[in-house]
N, CA, C and O atoms as a Tinker XYZ file with bonds, in Angstrom:
   488  protein
     1  N     13.808000  -75.606000  -27.994000    73     2
     2  CA    14.428000  -74.287000  -27.092000    64     1     3
     3  C     16.306000  -74.567000  -26.902000    63     2     4     5
     4  O     16.984000  -75.466000  -26.405000    81     3
     5  N     16.516000  -73.654000  -27.389000    73     3     6
     6  CA    18.189000  -73.502000  -27.398000    64     5     7
     7  C     18.916000  -74.192000  -25.832000    63     6     8     9
     8  O     18.629000  -73.933000  -24.663000    81     7
     9  N     19.644000  -74.869000  -26.243000    73     7    10
    10  CA    20.387000  -75.180000  -25.162000    64     9    11
    11  C     20.936000  -74.660000  -23.556000    63    10    12    13
    12  O     20.960000  -75.140000  -22.423000    81    11
    13  N     21.376000  -73.296000  -24.277000    73    11    14
    14  CA    21.760000  -72.195000  -23.817000    64    13    15
    15  C     20.727000  -71.530000  -22.763000    63    14    16    17
    16  O     21.103000  -71.159000  -21.651000    81    15
    17  N     19.335000  -71.407000  -23.233000    73    15    18
    18  CA    17.891000  -70.812000  -22.752000    64    17    19
    19  C     17.328000  -72.194000  -21.897000    63    18    20    21
    20  O     16.363000  -71.996000  -21.160000    81    19
    21  N     17.566000  -72.783000  -21.926000    73    19    22
    22  CA    17.494000  -74.338000  -21.071000    64    21    23
    23  C     18.516000  -74.568000  -20.034000    63    22    24    25
    24  O     18.317000  -75.213000  -19.004000    81    23
    25  N     19.748000  -73.936000  -20.409000    73    23    26
    26  CA    20.639000  -73.736000  -18.876000    64    25    27
    27  C     20.534000  -72.755000  -18.102000    63    26    28    29
    28  O     20.987000  -72.563000  -16.974000    81    27
    29  N     19.709000  -71.944000  -18.987000    73    27    30
    30  CA    19.314000  -70.536000  -18.166000    64    29    31
    31  C     18.022000  -70.697000  -16.991000    63    30    32    33
    32  O     17.873000  -70.208000  -15.872000    81    31
    33  N     17.335000  -71.457000  -17.674000    73    31    34
    34  CA    16.038000  -71.770000  -17.026000    64    33    35
    35  C     15.600000  -72.739000  -15.669000    63    34    36    37
    36  O     14.710000  -72.884000  -14.832000    81    35
    37  N     16.703000  -73.191000  -16.039000    73    35    38
    38  CA    17.317000  -74.807000  -14.875000    64    37    39
    39  C     17.697000  -73.608000  -13.957000    63    38    40    41
    40  O     16.797000  -73.145000  -13.257000    81    39
    41  N     19.029000  -73.021000  -13.885000    73    39    42
    42  CA    19.673000  -72.351000  -12.964000    64    41    43
    43  C     18.699000  -71.202000  -12.397000    63    42    44    45
    44  O     19.173000  -70.512000  -11.495000    81    43
    45  N     17.553000  -70.956000  -12.773000    73    43    46
    46  CA    16.691000  -69.934000  -12.126000    64    45    47
    47  C     15.654000  -70.815000  -11.394000    63    46    48    49
    48  O     15.066000  -70.463000  -10.372000    81    47
    49  N     15.528000  -71.745000  -11.888000    73    47    50
    50  CA    14.618000  -72.997000  -11.040000    64    49    51
    51  C     15.164000  -73.094000   -9.792000    63    50    52    53
    52  O     14.533000  -72.999000   -8.739000    81    51
    53  N     16.596000  -73.326000   -9.932000    73    51    54
    54  CA    17.335000  -73.759000   -8.833000    64    53    55
    55  C     17.603000  -72.618000   -7.809000    63    54    56    57
    56  O     17.621000  -72.771000   -6.587000    81    55
    57  N     17.751000  -71.775000   -8.292000    73    55    58
    58  CA    17.498000  -70.496000   -7.252000    64    57    59
    59  C     16.460000  -70.597000   -6.371000    63    58    60    61
    60  O     16.569000  -70.882000   -5.179000    81    59
    61  N     15.254000  -70.315000   -7.082000    73    59    62
    62  CA    14.268000  -69.958000   -6.550000    64    61    63
    63  C     14.130000  -71.005000   -5.718000    63    62    64    65
    64  O     13.610000  -70.557000   -4.697000    81    63
    65  N     14.292000  -72.004000   -5.622000    73    63    66
    66  CA    14.073000  -73.633000   -4.736000    64    65    67
    67  C     15.437000  -73.351000   -3.552000    63    66    68    69
    68  O     15.322000  -73.930000   -2.471000    81    67
    69  N     16.764000  -72.421000   -3.792000    73    67    70
    70  CA    17.664000  -72.292000   -2.563000    64    69    71
    71  C     17.649000  -70.987000   -2.247000    63    70    72    73
    72  O     18.570000  -70.455000   -1.627000    81    71
    73  N     16.475000  -70.297000   -2.700000    73    71    74
    74  CA    16.756000  -68.638000   -2.072000    64    73    75
    75  C     15.986000  -68.487000   -0.968000    63    74    76    77
    76  O     15.051000  -69.282000   -0.881000    81    75
    77  N     16.131000  -67.591000    0.009000    73    75    78
    78  CA    15.676000  -67.328000    0.960000    64    77    79
    79  C     15.055000  -66.542000    0.954000    63    78    80    81
    80  O     14.276000  -67.387000    0.514000    81    79
    81  N     14.319000  -65.357000    1.007000    73    79    82
    82  CA    13.520000  -64.232000    0.928000    64    81    83
    83  C     13.499000  -63.883000   -0.258000    63    82    84    85
    84  O     14.581000  -63.492000   -0.695000    81    83
    85  N     12.361000  -63.883000   -1.176000    73    83    86
    86  CA    12.416000  -63.560000   -2.438000    64    85    87
    87  C     12.897000  -61.504000   -2.575000    63    86    88    89
    88  O     13.560000  -60.804000   -3.341000    81    87
    89  N     12.302000  -61.357000   -1.678000    73    87    90
    90  CA    12.774000  -59.634000   -1.899000    64    89    91
    91  C     13.933000  -59.427000   -1.734000    63    90    92    93
    92  O     14.524000  -58.707000   -2.539000    81    91
    93  N     14.601000  -59.993000   -0.649000    73    91    94
    94  CA    16.506000  -59.913000   -0.341000    64    93    95
    95  C     17.340000  -60.392000   -1.999000    63    94    96    97
    96  O     18.289000  -59.998000   -2.676000    81    95
    97  N     16.603000  -61.138000   -2.042000    73    95    98
    98  CA    17.683000  -61.735000   -3.635000    64    97    99
    99  C     17.277000  -61.020000   -5.012000    63    98   100   101
   100  O     17.898000  -61.002000   -6.074000    81    99
   101  N     15.885000  -60.362000   -4.630000    73    99   102
   102  CA    15.275000  -59.392000   -5.553000    64   101   103
   103  C     16.245000  -58.140000   -5.527000    63   102   104   105
   104  O     16.789000  -57.693000   -6.537000    81   103
   105  N     16.430000  -57.508000   -3.947000    73   103   106
   106  CA    17.395000  -56.396000   -4.177000    64   105   107
   107  C     18.711000  -56.446000   -4.538000    63   106   108   109
   108  O     19.245000  -55.479000   -5.080000    81   107
   109  N     19.559000  -57.912000   -4.197000    73   107   110
   110  CA    20.683000  -58.091000   -4.370000    64   109   111
   111  C     20.826000  -58.058000   -5.906000    63   110   112   113
   112  O     21.902000  -57.655000   -6.346000    81   111
   113  N     19.790000  -58.465000   -6.838000    73   111   114
   114  CA    19.838000  -58.857000   -8.106000    64   113   115
   115  C     19.791000  -57.449000   -8.859000    63   114   116   117
   116  O     20.263000  -57.280000   -9.983000    81   115
   117  N     19.065000  -56.308000   -7.984000    73   115   118
   118  CA    18.664000  -55.014000   -8.886000    64   117   119
   119  C     20.131000  -53.962000   -8.609000    63   118   120   121
   120  O     20.519000  -53.059000   -9.349000    81   119
   121  N     20.674000  -54.367000   -7.473000    73   119   122
   122  CA    22.141000  -53.889000   -7.302000    64   121   123
   123  C     23.089000  -54.377000   -7.806000    63   122   124   125
   124  O     24.066000  -53.695000   -8.116000    81   123
   125  N     23.029000  -55.513000   -7.979000    73   123   126
   126  CA    23.806000  -56.126000   -8.881000    64   125   127
   127  C     23.946000  -55.557000  -10.695000    63   126   128   129
   128  O     24.899000  -55.546000  -11.474000    81   127
   129  N     22.455000  -55.122000  -10.832000    73   127   130
   130  CA    22.443000  -55.246000  -12.313000    64   129   131
   131  C     22.703000  -53.300000  -12.258000    63   130   132   133
   132  O     23.099000  -52.645000  -13.222000    81   131
   133  N     22.407000  -52.815000  -11.092000    73   131   134
   134  CA    23.191000  -51.133000  -11.448000    64   133   135
   135  C     24.541000  -51.297000  -11.282000    63   134   136   137
   136  O     25.150000  -50.429000  -11.908000    81   135
   137  N     25.180000  -51.973000  -10.758000    73   135   138
   138  CA    26.704000  -51.384000  -11.186000    64   137   139
   139  C     27.358000  -52.173000  -12.467000    63   138   140   141
   140  O     28.424000  -51.845000  -12.989000    81   139
   141  N     26.475000  -53.351000  -12.912000    73   139   142
   142  CA    26.772000  -53.315000  -13.997000    64   141   143
   143  C     26.356000  -52.599000  -14.972000    63   142   144   145
   144  O     27.071000  -52.871000  -15.936000    81   143
   145  N     25.451000  -51.692000  -15.300000    73   143   146
   146  CA    24.787000  -50.860000  -16.157000    64   145   147
   147  C     26.144000  -49.888000  -16.034000    63   146   148   149
   148  O     26.754000  -49.606000  -17.065000    81   147
   149  N     26.726000  -49.240000  -14.357000    73   147   150
   150  CA    27.861000  -48.423000  -14.241000    64   149   151
   151  C     29.039000  -48.573000  -14.732000    63   150   152   153
   152  O     29.830000  -47.693000  -15.072000    81   151
   153  N     29.176000  -49.908000  -14.775000    73   151   154
   154  CA    30.580000  -50.577000  -15.586000    64   153   155
   155  C     30.324000  -50.096000  -16.953000    63   154   156   157
   156  O     30.957000  -49.224000  -17.548000    81   155
   157  N     29.226000  -50.835000  -17.414000    73   155   158
   158  CA    29.252000  -50.518000  -18.791000    64   157   159
   159  C     29.094000  -49.030000  -19.543000    63   158   160   161
   160  O     29.162000  -48.848000  -20.758000    81   159
   161  N     28.872000  -48.036000  -18.543000    73   159   162
   162  CA    28.589000  -46.788000  -19.236000    64   161   163
   163  C     30.426000  -46.122000  -19.173000    63   162   164   165
   164  O     30.690000  -44.989000  -19.575000    81   163
   165  N     31.198000  -46.808000  -18.764000    73   163   166
   166  CA    32.566000  -46.102000  -18.413000    64   165   167
   167  C     33.262000  -47.003000  -19.242000    63   166   168   169
   168  O     34.347000  -46.512000  -19.554000    81   167
   169  N     33.049000  -48.336000  -19.821000    73   167   170
   170  CA    33.743000  -49.313000  -20.649000    64   169   171
   171  C     33.912000  -49.013000  -21.816000    63   170   172   173
   172  O     32.993000  -48.636000  -22.543000    81   171
   173  N     35.235000  -49.144000  -22.216000    73   171   174
   174  CA    35.821000  -48.416000  -23.542000    64   173   175
   175  C     34.940000  -49.368000  -24.878000    63   174   176   177
   176  O     34.777000  -48.932000  -26.018000    81   175
   177  N     34.393000  -50.911000  -24.312000    73   175   178
   178  CA    34.138000  -51.267000  -25.677000    64   177   179
   179  C     32.467000  -51.230000  -25.987000    63   178   180   181
   180  O     31.808000  -51.903000  -26.779000    81   179
   181  N     32.140000  -50.390000  -25.237000    73   179   182
   182  CA    30.333000  -50.408000  -25.649000    64   181   183
   183  C     30.710000  -49.073000  -26.257000    63   182   184   185
   184  O     31.617000  -48.378000  -25.798000    81   183
   185  N     29.890000  -48.705000  -27.430000    73   183   186
   186  CA    29.876000  -47.509000  -28.348000    64   185   187
   187  C     29.484000  -46.272000  -27.774000    63   186   188   189
   188  O     28.714000  -46.225000  -26.815000    81   187
   189  N     29.974000  -45.270000  -28.312000    73   187   190
   190  CA    29.411000  -43.935000  -27.619000    64   189   191
   191  C     28.113000  -43.812000  -27.868000    63   190   192   193
   192  O     27.381000  -43.384000  -26.976000    81   191
   193  N     27.595000  -44.167000  -29.124000    73   191   194
   194  CA    25.870000  -43.903000  -29.474000    64   193   195
   195  C     25.043000  -44.933000  -28.333000    63   194   196   197
   196  O     23.904000  -44.694000  -27.932000    81   195
   197  N     25.893000  -46.153000  -27.898000    73   195   198
   198  CA    24.975000  -47.344000  -27.221000    64   197   199
   199  C     24.406000  -46.208000  -25.629000    63   198   200   201
   200  O     23.320000  -45.881000  -25.149000    81   199
   201  N     26.038000  -45.916000  -25.262000    73   199   202
   202  CA    26.158000  -45.281000  -24.017000    64   201   203
   203  C     25.427000  -43.659000  -23.927000    63   202   204   205
   204  O     25.062000  -43.230000  -22.833000    81   203
   205  N     25.286000  -42.930000  -25.052000    73   203   206
   206  CA    24.258000  -41.889000  -25.033000    64   205   207
   207  C     22.812000  -42.221000  -25.105000    63   206   208   209
   208  O     21.847000  -41.714000  -24.532000    81   207
   209  N     22.887000  -43.026000  -25.802000    73   207   210
   210  CA    20.959000  -43.562000  -25.758000    64   209   211
   211  C     20.606000  -43.900000  -24.265000    63   210   212   213
   212  O     19.531000  -43.487000  -23.830000    81   211
   213  N     21.302000  -44.502000  -23.589000    73   211   214
   214  CA    21.335000  -45.314000  -22.134000    64   213   215
   215  C     21.269000  -43.615000  -21.488000    63   214   216   217
   216  O     20.244000  -43.345000  -20.860000    81   215
   217  N     22.073000  -42.771000  -21.599000    73   215   218
   218  CA    22.034000  -41.624000  -21.075000    64   217   219
   219  C     21.065000  -40.617000  -21.071000    63   218   220   221
   220  O     20.893000  -39.853000  -20.121000    81   219
   221  N     20.355000  -40.600000  -22.235000    73   219   222
   222  CA    19.047000  -39.723000  -22.963000    64   221   223
   223  C     17.826000  -40.421000  -22.123000    63   222   224   225
   224  O     16.829000  -39.732000  -21.908000    81   223
   225  N     17.888000  -42.135000  -21.511000    73   223   226
   226  CA    17.106000  -42.605000  -21.394000    64   225   227
   227  C     16.994000  -42.037000  -19.875000    63   226   228   229
   228  O     15.934000  -41.566000  -19.464000    81   227
   229  N     17.974000  -42.102000  -19.201000    73   227   230
   230  CA    18.209000  -41.802000  -17.862000    64   229   231
   231  C     17.539000  -40.602000  -17.526000    63   230   232   233
   232  O     16.795000  -40.468000  -16.554000    81   231
   233  N     17.875000  -39.581000  -18.502000    73   231   234
   234  CA    17.700000  -38.217000  -18.276000    64   233   235
   235  C     15.859000  -38.006000  -18.536000    63   234   236   237
   236  O     15.197000  -37.209000  -17.871000    81   235
   237  N     15.174000  -39.057000  -19.819000    73   235   238
   238  CA    13.861000  -38.805000  -19.506000    64   237   239
   239  C     13.263000  -39.312000  -18.247000    63   238   240   241
   240  O     12.470000  -38.579000  -17.655000    81   239
   241  N     13.592000  -40.640000  -17.707000    73   239   242
   242  CA    13.010000  -41.351000  -16.604000    64   241   243
   243  C     13.169000  -40.081000  -15.414000    63   242   244   245
   244  O     12.267000  -39.949000  -14.587000    81   243
   245  N     14.485000  -39.079000  -15.388000    73   243   246
   246  CA    14.674000  -38.274000  -14.182000    64   245   247
   247  C     13.725000  -37.016000  -14.815000    63   246   248   249
   248  O     12.741000  -36.546000  -14.243000    81   247
   249  N     13.963000  -36.821000  -15.406000    73   247   250
   250  CA    12.829000  -34.860000  -15.699000    64   249   251
   251  C     11.311000  -35.189000  -15.564000    63   250   252   253
   252  O     10.755000  -36.231000  -15.912000    81   251
   253  N     10.741000  -34.056000  -14.972000    73   251   254
   254  CA     9.111000  -34.197000  -14.348000    64   253   255
   255  C      8.571000  -34.288000  -15.901000    63   254   256   257
   256  O      7.434000  -34.738000  -16.043000    81   255
   257  N      9.248000  -33.924000  -16.987000    73   255   258
   258  CA     8.253000  -34.037000  -18.624000    64   257   259
   259  C      8.071000  -35.103000  -19.317000    63   258   260   261
   260  O      9.040000  -35.446000  -19.996000    81   259
   261  N      7.076000  -35.788000  -19.373000    73   259   262
   262  CA     6.896000  -36.739000  -19.952000    64   261   263
   263  C      6.041000  -37.048000  -21.344000    63   262   264   265
   264  O      5.024000  -36.444000  -21.683000    81   263
   265  N      6.716000  -38.178000  -22.107000    73   263   266
   266  CA     5.203000  -37.840000  -23.276000    64   265   267
   267  C      3.915000  -38.227000  -22.847000    63   266   268   269
   268  O      2.892000  -37.614000  -23.150000    81   267
   269  N      3.959000  -39.285000  -22.112000    73   267   270
   270  CA     2.354000  -39.677000  -21.075000    64   269   271
   271  C      2.548000  -39.192000  -19.903000    63   270   272   273
   272  O      3.388000  -39.707000  -19.166000    81   271
   273  N      1.754000  -38.034000  -19.484000    73   271   274
   274  CA     2.220000  -37.759000  -17.671000    64   273   275
   275  C      1.918000  -39.040000  -16.702000    63   274   276   277
   276  O      1.123000  -39.978000  -16.762000    81   275
   277  N      2.655000  -38.745000  -16.034000    73   275   278
   278  CA     2.998000  -39.959000  -14.300000    64   277   279
   279  C      1.311000  -39.792000  -14.151000    63   278   280   281
   280  O      0.904000  -40.906000  -13.822000    81   279
   281  N      0.299000  -38.958000  -14.249000    73   279   282
   282  CA    -1.095000  -38.756000  -13.377000    64   281   283
   283  C     -1.774000  -39.640000  -13.942000    63   282   284   285
   284  O     -2.765000  -39.939000  -13.277000    81   283
   285  N     -1.639000  -40.349000  -15.160000    73   283   286
   286  CA    -2.431000  -40.939000  -15.606000    64   285   287
   287  C     -2.289000  -42.465000  -15.829000    63   286   288   289
   288  O     -1.634000  -42.958000  -16.748000    81   287
   289  N     -3.096000  -43.284000  -14.719000    73   287   290
   290  CA    -3.015000  -44.491000  -14.353000    64   289   291
   291  C     -2.152000  -45.210000  -15.546000    63   290   292   293
   292  O     -2.092000  -44.803000  -16.706000    81   291
   293  N     -1.498000  -46.362000  -15.017000    73   291   294
   294  CA    -0.821000  -47.629000  -15.361000    64   293   295
   295  C     -0.208000  -46.972000  -16.899000    63   294   296   297
   296  O      0.707000  -47.686000  -17.310000    81   295
   297  N     -0.471000  -45.925000  -17.716000    73   295   298
   298  CA     0.057000  -45.577000  -18.782000    64   297   299
   299  C      1.127000  -44.778000  -18.914000    63   298   300   301
   300  O      1.882000  -44.776000  -19.886000    81   299
   301  N      1.243000  -43.834000  -17.584000    73   299   302
   302  CA     2.220000  -42.729000  -17.234000    64   301   303
   303  C      3.620000  -43.764000  -16.762000    63   302   304   305
   304  O      4.760000  -43.629000  -17.206000    81   303
   305  N      3.252000  -44.610000  -15.937000    73   303   306
   306  CA     4.086000  -45.469000  -15.617000    64   305   307
   307  C      4.462000  -46.278000  -16.510000    63   306   308   309
   308  O      5.604000  -46.469000  -16.091000    81   307
   309  N      4.383000  -46.900000  -17.415000    73   307   310
   310  CA     4.527000  -47.824000  -18.704000    64   309   311
   311  C      4.859000  -47.229000  -19.602000    63   310   312   313
   312  O      4.779000  -47.874000  -20.648000    81   311
   313  N      5.384000  -45.782000  -19.748000    73   311   314
   314  CA     6.217000  -45.774000  -20.837000    64   313   315
   315  C      7.529000  -45.214000  -20.386000    63   314   316   317
   316  O      8.380000  -45.069000  -21.264000    81   315
   317  N      7.887000  -44.811000  -18.928000    73   315   318
   318  CA     8.850000  -45.075000  -18.152000    64   317   319
   319  C      9.530000  -46.163000  -18.142000    63   318   320   321
   320  O     10.737000  -45.922000  -18.158000    81   319
   321  N      9.190000  -47.651000  -18.117000    73   319   322
   322  CA     9.138000  -48.887000  -17.878000    64   321   323
   323  C      9.827000  -49.076000  -19.228000    63   322   324   325
   324  O     10.896000  -49.674000  -19.355000    81   323
   325  N      9.136000  -48.521000  -20.224000    73   323   326
   326  CA     9.322000  -49.173000  -21.911000    64   325   327
   327  C     10.849000  -48.419000  -22.130000    63   326   328   329
   328  O     11.862000  -49.006000  -22.509000    81   327
   329  N     10.761000  -47.189000  -21.844000    73   327   330
   330  CA    12.226000  -46.534000  -22.039000    64   329   331
   331  C     13.244000  -46.928000  -21.534000    63   330   332   333
   332  O     14.351000  -47.069000  -22.053000    81   331
   333  N     12.817000  -47.179000  -20.201000    73   331   334
   334  CA    13.911000  -48.234000  -19.407000    64   333   335
   335  C     14.850000  -49.351000  -19.735000    63   334   336   337
   336  O     16.070000  -49.478000  -19.836000    81   335
   337  N     13.278000  -50.481000  -19.920000    73   335   338
   338  CA    13.778000  -51.737000  -20.699000    64   337   339
   339  C     14.321000  -51.547000  -22.335000    63   338   340   341
   340  O     14.994000  -52.415000  -22.889000    81   339
   341  N     14.035000  -50.654000  -22.797000    73   339   342
   342  CA    14.465000  -50.608000  -24.243000    64   341   343
   343  C     16.188000  -49.889000  -24.173000    63   342   344   345
   344  O     16.994000  -50.019000  -25.094000    81   343
   345  N     16.421000  -49.273000  -23.100000    73   343   346
   346  CA    17.892000  -48.785000  -22.737000    64   345   347
   347  C     18.535000  -49.778000  -22.474000    63   346   348   349
   348  O     19.353000  -50.123000  -23.326000    81   347
   349  N     18.425000  -50.545000  -21.304000    73   347   350
   350  CA    19.159000  -51.654000  -20.799000    64   349   351
   351  C     19.284000  -52.524000  -21.682000    63   350   352   353
   352  O     20.396000  -52.992000  -21.927000    81   351
   353  N     17.927000  -53.010000  -22.488000    73   351   354
   354  CA    18.479000  -54.005000  -23.402000    64   353   355
   355  C     19.392000  -53.926000  -24.712000    63   354   356   357
   356  O     19.910000  -54.907000  -25.245000    81   355
   357  N     19.516000  -52.476000  -25.188000    73   355   358
   358  CA    20.278000  -52.272000  -25.843000    64   357   359
   359  C     21.706000  -51.867000  -25.341000    63   358   360   361
   360  O     22.616000  -51.759000  -26.163000    81   359
   361  N     21.877000  -51.687000  -24.277000    73   359   362
   362  CA    23.075000  -51.233000  -23.615000    64   361   363
   363  C     24.119000  -52.612000  -23.124000    63   362   364   365
   364  O     25.305000  -52.655000  -22.794000    81   363
   365  N     22.933000  -53.788000  -23.272000    73   363   366
   366  CA    23.520000  -55.024000  -23.075000    64   365   367
   367  C     23.874000  -56.152000  -23.954000    63   366   368   369
   368  O     24.561000  -57.119000  -23.625000    81   367
   369  N     23.178000  -55.873000  -25.447000    73   367   370
   370  CA    23.040000  -55.779000  -26.711000    64   369   371
   371  C     24.100000  -55.522000  -27.297000    63   370   372   373
   372  O     24.552000  -56.365000  -28.071000    81   371
   373  N     24.884000  -54.106000  -27.056000    73   371   374
   374  CA    25.436000  -53.473000  -27.615000    64   373   375
   375  C     27.161000  -54.117000  -27.132000    63   374   376   377
   376  O     28.212000  -54.068000  -27.771000    81   375
   377  N     26.879000  -54.662000  -25.839000    73   375   378
   378  CA    28.328000  -54.873000  -24.936000    64   377   379
   379  C     28.305000  -56.131000  -25.324000    63   378   380   381
   380  O     29.276000  -56.368000  -26.042000    81   379
   381  N     27.482000  -57.224000  -25.129000    73   379   382
   382  CA    27.732000  -58.426000  -25.565000    64   381   383
   383  C     28.395000  -58.981000  -24.365000    63   382   384   385
   384  O     29.011000  -58.503000  -23.412000    81   383
   385  N     27.831000  -60.892000  -24.997000    73   383   386
   386  CA    27.658000  -61.794000  -23.454000    64   385   387
   387  C     29.412000  -61.609000  -22.929000    63   386   388   389
   388  O     29.598000  -61.781000  -21.724000    81   387
   389  N     30.421000  -61.334000  -23.636000    73   387   390
   390  CA    32.065000  -61.988000  -22.996000    64   389   391
   391  C     31.730000  -60.454000  -22.327000    63   390   392   393
   392  O     31.897000  -60.563000  -21.112000    81   391
   393  N     31.312000  -59.046000  -22.684000    73   391   394
   394  CA    31.970000  -58.144000  -21.462000    64   393   395
   395  C     31.039000  -57.854000  -20.445000    63   394   396   397
   396  O     31.383000  -57.067000  -19.563000    81   395
   397  N     29.732000  -58.441000  -20.417000    73   395   398
   398  CA    28.870000  -58.405000  -19.383000    64   397   399
   399  C     29.234000  -59.307000  -18.554000    63   398   400   401
   400  O     29.279000  -59.101000  -17.342000    81   399
   401  N     29.643000  -60.800000  -19.299000    73   399   402
   402  CA    30.262000  -61.747000  -18.201000    64   401   403
   403  C     31.738000  -61.054000  -17.128000    63   402   404   405
   404  O     31.855000  -60.855000  -15.918000    81   403
   405  N     32.493000  -60.892000  -18.096000    73   403   406
   406  CA    33.496000  -59.670000  -17.456000    64   405   407
   407  C     33.272000  -58.877000  -16.392000    63   406   408   409
   408  O     34.062000  -58.818000  -15.450000    81   407
   409  N     32.305000  -58.282000  -16.448000    73   407   410
   410  CA    31.814000  -56.898000  -15.357000    64   409   411
   411  C     30.855000  -57.293000  -14.729000    63   410   412   413
   412  O     30.300000  -56.341000  -14.181000    81   411
   413  N     30.009000  -58.955000  -14.380000    73   411   414
   414  CA    28.916000  -59.087000  -13.957000    64   413   415
   415  C     29.548000  -59.344000  -12.243000    63   414   416   417
   416  O     30.545000  -60.054000  -12.110000    81   415
   417  N     29.021000  -58.844000  -11.262000    73   415   418
   418  CA    29.528000  -59.000000   -9.964000    64   417   419
   419  C     28.594000  -60.090000   -9.250000    63   418   420   421
   420  O     29.057000  -60.726000   -8.303000    81   419
   421  N     27.483000  -60.277000   -9.627000    73   419   422
   422  CA    26.551000  -61.243000   -9.239000    64   421   423
   423  C     26.431000  -62.935000   -8.969000    63   422   424   425
   424  O     27.510000  -63.399000   -8.602000    81   423
   425  N     25.506000  -63.786000   -9.062000    73   423   426
   426  CA    25.955000  -64.441000   -9.417000    64   425   427
   427  C     25.081000  -65.006000  -10.546000    63   426   428   429
   428  O     24.302000  -64.416000  -11.295000    81   427
   429  N     25.444000  -66.422000  -10.464000    73   427   430
   430  CA    25.149000  -67.263000  -11.910000    64   429   431
   431  C     24.099000  -67.433000  -12.277000    63   430   432   433
   432  O     23.983000  -67.986000  -13.371000    81   431
   433  N     22.526000  -66.921000  -11.321000    73   431   434
   434  CA    21.916000  -67.424000  -11.843000    64   433   435
   435  C     21.171000  -66.096000  -11.999000    63   434   436   437
   436  O     20.273000  -65.913000  -12.821000    81   435
   437  N     21.655000  -65.140000  -11.087000    73   435   438
   438  CA    21.070000  -63.688000  -11.585000    64   437   439
   439  C     21.512000  -63.592000  -13.042000    63   438   440   441
   440  O     20.664000  -63.554000  -13.933000    81   439
   441  N     22.887000  -63.549000  -13.320000    73   439   442
   442  CA    23.074000  -63.114000  -14.842000    64   441   443
   443  C     22.168000  -64.015000  -15.640000    63   442   444   445
   444  O     21.304000  -63.470000  -16.327000    81   443
   445  N     22.277000  -65.587000  -15.631000    73   443   446
   446  CA    21.297000  -65.774000  -16.291000    64   445   447
   447  C     19.869000  -65.097000  -16.787000    63   446   448   449
   448  O     19.470000  -64.840000  -17.922000    81   447
   449  N     19.177000  -64.886000  -15.316000    73   447   450
   450  CA    18.044000  -64.278000  -15.700000    64   449   451
   451  C     18.376000  -63.106000  -16.281000    63   450   452   453
   452  O     17.631000  -62.895000  -17.238000    81   451
   453  N     19.380000  -62.032000  -16.072000    73   451   454
   454  CA    19.258000  -60.789000  -16.896000    64   453   455
   455  C     19.829000  -61.056000  -18.220000    63   454   456   457
   456  O     19.780000  -60.165000  -19.068000    81   455
   457  N     20.443000  -62.355000  -18.525000    73   455   458
   458  CA    20.780000  -62.172000  -20.238000    64   457   459
   459  C     19.488000  -62.696000  -20.927000    63   458   460   461
   460  O     18.938000  -62.092000  -21.848000    81   459
   461  N     18.958000  -64.126000  -20.290000    73   459   462
   462  CA    17.757000  -64.327000  -20.836000    64   461   463
   463  C     16.478000  -63.192000  -21.379000    63   462   464   465
   464  O     16.078000  -62.947000  -22.517000    81   463
   465  N     16.014000  -62.593000  -19.908000    73   463   466
   466  CA    15.807000  -61.023000  -19.910000    64   465   467
   467  C     15.995000  -59.781000  -20.916000    63   466   468   469
   468  O     15.105000  -59.081000  -21.399000    81   467
   469  N     17.415000  -59.690000  -21.110000    73   467   470
   470  CA    17.424000  -58.751000  -21.977000    64   469   471
   471  C     17.647000  -59.532000  -23.441000    63   470   472   473
   472  O     17.809000  -58.763000  -24.388000    81   471
   473  N     17.674000  -60.870000  -23.726000    73   471   474
   474  CA    17.929000  -61.502000  -25.021000    64   473   475
   475  C     19.080000  -61.443000  -25.268000    63   474   476   477
   476  O     19.297000  -61.338000  -26.475000    81   475
   477  N     20.230000  -61.472000  -24.436000    73   475   478
   478  CA    21.399000  -61.581000  -24.827000    64   477   479
   479  C     22.086000  -63.241000  -25.155000    63   478   480   481
   480  O     22.145000  -64.333000  -24.590000    81   479
   481  N     22.450000  -62.715000  -26.208000    73   479   482
   482  CA    23.115000  -64.509000  -26.409000    64   481   483
   483  C     24.267000  -64.742000  -26.262000    63   482   484   485
   484  O     24.900000  -63.700000  -26.434000    81   483
   485  N     25.022000  -65.724000  -25.987000    73   483   486
   486  CA    26.368000  -66.054000  -25.846000    64   485   487
   487  C     26.962000  -66.495000  -26.960000    63   486   488
   488  O     28.151000  -66.813000  -26.941000    81   487
């Protein structure tokens, strides 16, 4: 494993040991990710194409018309989740580590988790 991944995993383990409520930690992380995505949407260092892709993905999630209807168990929600993950990963990778680090408002552990899940390299 690369050193940066090991460092991120260690930071996440330490956060698990010191965190209080898992739900409150998750809600704080969600808030920080939403703020980061908002900041990336207006940052001039992120390409217009990547911003448009994220906007199209958000529209797909909000509109009632889906490729796989939501009334189909599991698959109906899986396509929405896949679109959201793809859009967020693309936006984060387009922004790059330095921009994300500069705009991140949350904890170091939350940033490490987000970067690991998105596959962003330092």
